[in-house]
Structure formats: structure tokens, C-alpha cells
C-alpha positions, 0 to 999 in steps of 0.5 A: 499480486500475491504477498508473502506472509511476512509482508502481510504480517509487517503491514499488519504490525505497522497498521496496528502501531499507527505507522505510515509504512514498514520496511518490506522484509524481502526487499528492504524497501519502505512500503506505505500502509493501506491505512496511511494511503486511505487517510491521505485522501486520494489515489496518486496513481503510482501503483502502491502495493496496498492502495485502498482505492477502487480500480476505477479511481486508480485508473483515473489517477493513471495507475500503471497497468490498470 
């Protein structure tokens, strides 16, 4: 999935501020940051946009389409 530069900028700003997520500038939805997801300590398998876990761990967790 290729992200729009505005989405990447919003993600980067949220990470720099130490925030758990950001409002996607294109959809208005709340999106969790890779930093937050990594600090959580496990992959939930729900297909998070910025999932920091390797593909094999995402598959084990049941990520859709993996």
C-alpha cells in the first residue's frame, strides 16, 4: 500500500510528538503510529496501516490477506 505524502507527514508528526496516533488527513479516521504499535508489544493481526511487525508474525496473528 502506498501512502499519500500527507498521511506520511501526519504519521511522522505524531511520532515526533509521542502521540499514539493521528487523524488521517484523507479519511478523517484515527490511525495508530508504528511507534505505538511497537510499544504495545504484539501484533493484533487486524491489518494496522503502520504495523511494525514482520510478515511472519502478522500471519501468525491472523492478519487479513497475509
